[in-house]
C-alpha positions, -999 to +999 in steps of 0.1 A: -532-662-624-564-682-620-567-720-624-597-741-629-610-762-600-633-792-598-667-788-584-658-805-552-628-784-546-648-752-551-674-763-526-646-768-500-631-734-506-665-717-503-672-735-470-638-725-456-645-689-465-679-689-449-665-706-418-637-680-414-663-652-418-684-669-391-654-672-367-645-636-374-680-624-366-680-645-334-647-631-325-656-594-328-691-594-314-694-581-279-657-569-277-644-534-271-614-521-291-592-523-260-599-560-257-596-569-294-559-578-290-569-608-268-591-622-296-568-624-326-575-655-345-551-683-336-551-720-331-558-716-294-573-690-271-560-682-236-587-672-211-580-636-200-575-646-164-549-671-176-567-701-161-572-721-192-562-726-229-590-737-254-592-740-292-600-707-308-631-721-325-647-724-291-648-686-287-684-674-289-697-710-295-725-705-269-707-727-244-688-713-213-653-727-212-634-700-192-641-694-155-640-656-161-664-659-191-640-643-215-645-669-242-681-659-246-682-621-250-709-622-276-733-648-261-753-654-229-735-687-221-714-675-192-733-661-161-705-637-152-698-626-188-704-591-202-713-578-236-699-546-251-724-523-268-705-502-293-734-477-297-718-457-325-730-421-321-738-425-284-720-437-253-705-472-254-711-494-223-712-530-211-742-551-202-744-585-184-741-612-210-773-627-196-792-599-215-779-609-249-807-622-271-832-620-243-858-602-264-852-568-247-832-541-265-804-530-241-779-516-266-791-485-286-775-500-317-795-533-312-762-553-313-773-574-282-803-588-300-787-602-331-804-636-329-837-627-312-870-621-329-874-586-313-872-558-339-848-535-322-842-501-338-809-483-338-816-452-316-780-442-309-781-412-333-812-397-316-798-403-281-765-388-291-781-357-305-802-353-274-773-358-251-752-334-272-779-307-268-779-312-231-742-311-228-741-279-250-767-264-227-746-273-197-715-258-214-734-225-220-745-225-183-710-233-172-695-205-194-719-179-181-713-191-146-676-188-150-680-153-164-702-142-135-678-158-111-649-138-125-671-107-123-678-114-086-641-119-080-632-086-097-659-067-078-647-083-045-611-073-052-622-037-059-643-036-027-615-051-007-590-026-020-614+003-011-619-010+024-582-015+028-577+022+018-604+033+043-588+011+069-554+027+064-569+062+066-587+054+098-556+038+112-536+069+105-563+090+122-563+066+152-525+068+155-526+106+154-553+108+180-535+083+202-503+103+200-523+135+209-539+117+238-506+104+251-491+139+250-521+154+268-519+127+295-483+134+301-490+171+303-518+165+327-496+143+349-469+169+349-493+197+359-508+174+386-474+169+401-468+206+401-502+212+416-497+186+443-464+203+452-482+237+453-510+223+475-485+209+500-468+243+503-503+259+505-513+235+533-482+244+552-487+281+547-524+279+558-516+258+589-491+285+598-517+312+592-543+293+613-520+293+642-514+331+638-539+352+660-539+380+635-546+359+605-580+363+586-571+339+558-600+316+549-588+279+545-595+262+512-577+228+516-596+197+528-574+197+559-582+233+569-619+228+562-619+196+582-603+214+611-629+242+608-658+217+610-642+197+638-654+219+666-642+198+695-608+190+678-612+152+684-600+143+649-635+135+635-666+152+622-700+141+636-736+146+625-741+173+652-710+193+639-723+191+603-757+204+614-741+232+633-716+243+607-734+237+574-765+249+557-783+244+523-769+267+496-804+280+487-815+287+523-787+293+548-812+300+575-825+264+572-808+238+594-799+204+579-819+174+592-801+145+608-808+123+577-794+150+554-763+152+576-758+114+576-762+113+539-735+140+535-712+118+556-718+088+533-743+071+556-721+073+587-725+093+619-688+101+623-660+103+598-622+109+600-602+130+576-597+104+549-634+095+549-643+132+549-623+138+517-643+110+500-678+122+511-685+157+525-655+174+509-668+164+475-702+182+482-684+213+496-661+215+465-691+214+441-711+238+462-744+226+446-761+214+479-744+227+510-720+254+522-703+265+554-725+289+573-715+326+569-693+320+539-699+328+503-684+305+477-669+271+482-635+257+488-616+260+455-606+230+434-573+227+418-587+224+384-608+256+389-578+275+402-556+264+373-572+271+339-543+254+321-550+221+339-587+225+332-581+231+296-557+201+294-582+178+311-610+191+287-587+185+257-578+151+270-614+141+275-623+154+240-593+135+225-605+104+243-640+108+230-626+113+194-604+083+199-634+062+209-653+073+179-624+065+157-620+031+174-657+024+168-654+034+131-623+013+128-641-018+142-671-012+119-649-010+089-629-041+100-661-061+105-674-050+071-642-060+054-641-093+072-676-103+063-672-093+026-640-114+026-656-144+044-690-142+026-723-144+045-730-182+038-700-189+061-721-179+091-751-200+098-783-216+083-816-205+098-852-213+093-878-186+098-914-196+103-945-177+092-949-164+127-914-148+125-897-174+147-861-179+137-845-213+143-808-221+138-802-251+115-765-251+121-735-228+123-706-230+098-685-260+105-662-270+076-659-280+039-672-316+035-665-325-002-645-354-015-607-351-017-610-345-055-635-316-050-634-305-014-653-273-019-685-287-033-702-293+001-705-272+032-713-286+066-732-265+092-734-280+127-747-275+163-780-258+154-809-257+179-819-291+193-851-307+181-878-316+206-868-351+218-843-353+190-808-344+180-794-310+173-801-296+138-774-300+112-773-290+075-753-302+045-752-276+016-745-290-019-729-264-042-738-267-079-728-245-109-754-220-122-756-185-136-773-170-105-771-176-068-803-192-056-814-219-032-826-247-054-841-271-028-843-280+009-849-315+021-851-332+055-841-368+048-840-376+085-852-359+116-835-325+120-809-334+093-813-310+064-798-311+029-798-280+007-788-273-029-772-239-035-768-229-071-740-203-076-715-192-102-688-196-076-691-234-078-684-234-116-650-250-122-629-245-154-620-283-154-656-291-163-654-269-194-622-285-206-639-319-209-660-306-238-683-328-258-674-363-266-659-365-301-681-393-313-712-373-307 
């Protein structure tokens, strides 16, 4: 039901309505939705820091009443105030309240210049479209990077499995050869013990034969040969006795010189039995250089007399050589697996000049990212020292990309390098989940 009103009363009602609209506009301007609850129209307004209570009509009246500037969110009255740019279609943000109505367009929706003479255009839509295109491009790069990262992971897993299979095969071969070698060494040791026992009996038999005047048995042991060469029976062999008893294999008529005899005795002019076995006895056993005058052949070696021991030693040597080859192959495969697992960038950073000189810019140190994203930076330390400067160090920043490439290298300070490495490995699914802002 409507009633008639006098002209004066109508003027009062219109004024009240206009005043309420004015208060409402002052109240809303420069405020974000999260702060709107503090500015509900009441008889009084409490400064947000709780320091002061003022009448509500003093909010946005271009006079700073609150110490925290909360009563003037839409004016430049408070030096510490801030104005909220809604920027519908783009990103909302705050600006210092001193920029309100200063003749410069700070908010893309032109809301900060509502009283100035500057004709600000609303550019939020264009900025939003441009940012959306950039974000969509980043999302495409991120998606491709994640796909390539997964591909690298799958290839790495396959390679690792292949190398593990090769490693197991080589380990089996190594174990088999090791077992064969152990068996051959045991067999060789057993035969050596038997041969030593036979030699001891032979030495005893030959000493008995030497003492028999009817014996014509030719001694073959080092003891009997030593006695044969020791003409004066003084328990040692001299250079003169060597020259008298020995001759070159190729020319038995030729006498050995004193230097040749000394060389056969290991550089000495007189040797006892133990030293004889280490020097001259070795030459006599091989028969390559000298022989006892009037004799054909050389004192027999145990290995030559026993073909089983010779075969065992040969087999053991062959097994040892095979084992060495297997161990080398094993180490090669192990190193290959380790480096594929660890990845080359975890080694060092080098700098190669045009002349071919390679300089170390640092060896792998540690991850150096923030606690939220530890694996976004790599630190390389203890490179080659600069001339009259510190040792070279490098910080590598990892960024998401569809291919692995070094984007940039900088030297912000002497011998301190900063690099950007683009790689799919650095792409994180968390970035993709953020998506594009809904208001765009």
